C-alpha positions, 0 to 999 in steps of 0.5 A: 740777462745782464743785471745791474745793482743800479741804472743812472740816467743822466750823465749830468752831475748827479748823476756821475757823482751817483755813479761814482759813490757808488763804485766806490762800494764796488757796486755794479752800476750803469750810466746812460747819458743822451750825449758824447759829452757829459755834464747835462747843463752844465757841459761845453761845445767847441766852436772854430774861431780863426784858426783854433778850436774854442772850447765854450761853457754852457750853464756854468756861470758860477760853482757855489758853496765855496769854501777856502782850503783847509776849513773844515767844517760842515759845509757843502764842499768839505763833505763833497771833498771828502766822500770823493777823497778829492783835494781842493787844489784839484779843483782849481777854484778861483773866487768871484771878485765881487757881485752886484744886484741892482733894482729900481736903481739901487745896487747892492754889493756882496762877495765871498766875504759876508761883511761887504754884504753886511756893511752894504745894509747897514749903509743902504738898509740900515732899518734892515741890518738888526733883522739881517743880523738875526736871520744869518744864525738861523740860516747857518744854524738850520738843519736842512737834513731836518728842515721840514715846514713845506707850507711856508715859501721863500717870501713868506720866511723873509716875512717874518724878519723883513719889512722893506719891500725892496730889501726883499727884492735886492736879497731874493733876486739872485736867488730866484735867478740861481735856483727857483723853478717857481714864479716870484717865489721859492718854497723856504727849504730851497731859499734857505739853501740857496741862501746859504750857498750864495751869501754865506759860502759864495761863488767860485769857479774852476780854473778851465772852467767846467771841463776841469770839474767833468774830467775830475769826476770821470777821472775817479769813476775810472778808478771804479772796475764795477761802474759803466758808462754808456754815452750817446744812448738816450733813453726810449722808454722804461718798463717795471715788472717782475721787480726789474726795471727795463731800460730801452735805449738802442739796447736793453739794460734790467736793474732792480733800482733806478737813479733818474736825473732827467726830472720827474715829469720826463721819468714819468713820461719815459715809463708810459705814464701821464703828467699835470701840466702844473709839475712843468716849469715856466722857468727858461732862459735866453742866453748869449755869450760874448768872446773877446780877444782881449781883456777888459781894462779893469773899468768892470770889476764885477763878476756878476751883475743881477739887474731887474727893470721891472717894478712889478716882478721879483722872477718870472718866465718870460712871456715873449722871446725874452725877457728884458728888463731883467736878466744877469751878466757874467763876466768869467774874466773877473774871477780872481787870477782868472786866465788869459783865455776866460774872455768871455761875457754871458748874459742871461734872460728869462725866455718863452719856450713856446714863443721859440718852438712855434717860431719857423726858421727864418723867425727863430733866426731872425729873434735870435738876432734880435736878442744879440742886439738887445744883449749888446745894448744892455751891456753898453748900459751896465758895462759902459766903458767896455769898448771891446769888439767881440770876437765869437757872439753865439746864442742859445734858447728854451729849444736848445735846452730841450734839444739838447736835455730833454727836459720839457720846455726847456725847463733848468730847475726842475719840475715845480714839485719837488722830492726830498726824499728821492722817492716818488710814485713809480717803484724803485725810482729815485730821483737825483738832482733838481727834482730831488731838491738840490740845484746848482753844481754843488747841489746835484754833487750833493744830490747824487751822493746822498741818494746813493748813500741812502739807496 
């Protein structure tokens, strides 16, 4: 029987990072990925447009935790570069120009320079400026490895510092959009993590998109002869007996230790155990991708626009096919010095997995078309001077996410419960990725790295 030191379930960024880190210490590791392309939620696909084959990213709007080249600090990105012996230049990162939050007609801008956000607060929320200047050191100085206030939520934490409900909504909404598996809130640990990632460090994007990062990780893994990758290897079931996990795909593999990035509920089901409904997150998304032939003329320099016209909700899962009052617009061409090929705008709404999953073929197709038409109207509202005609339009739904990731209900940010230290109630099963409690691409890499270092 061929036994591995560990088997990793899922070839997203936490899985690749976990495999690479163990491979650097000559551990015999097997990484199993359901599809033929790595990356998980953050991957890519090709479409034939005219006589060209065009690559389109899935998932990636922005890479968080940007750190300028040469900066040596305790920030996440320099830690990752050091552990994997990757140079900053290899990431080919392009910074955001600036981003915008629009709620109740009020706009706030922020960028990778904190002074822009501070200036915006001084002008639009002057009564909260001193509180903001007190909150920043708390976020900067909090050791997240020791932060254990599990009974506090993100909004409760903000309530200790701020009083203005609109300001609290403004500062929270981007964080919820890019990391909350809860409705209307987020636990305080993740809130502080995401606040630091978005506002204190910032957004960037690799030139060439997500494939640049995937190829870089795979190139490093290829230098580790003890790491084996099996693609098109969906896990069918897991069984623990005689102190070994038996992982069944089309073949069977054995190991005393499993690292799973599939999600806690998903892993439990594969192990033949029951799950609780409240574990499953209601947060999933519908996204429309518009690709243009030419770049815009510079009338809309924002990289990302977060908009929320729902007076009753900060952030929640959709009750219908798509929840149009709130969403995110990402203009990939508005990363600094981006290439001509990045003429893509993505608009993302919360979507109901239940609605999409119950739709028959005709209804599914017609609802996708309705989403596309609504997205075009919303783009005309927020980008009114952009009159380009799309060369290509695509749309994915929560059902798409479920199909390609096997995430229950198409959930994007994992379960509603997290396991900060990786261990769950399955013996010798370590969770990595979203359900370990680190989100986004950078967080996923850090999660896979940290768990590999500990076990």
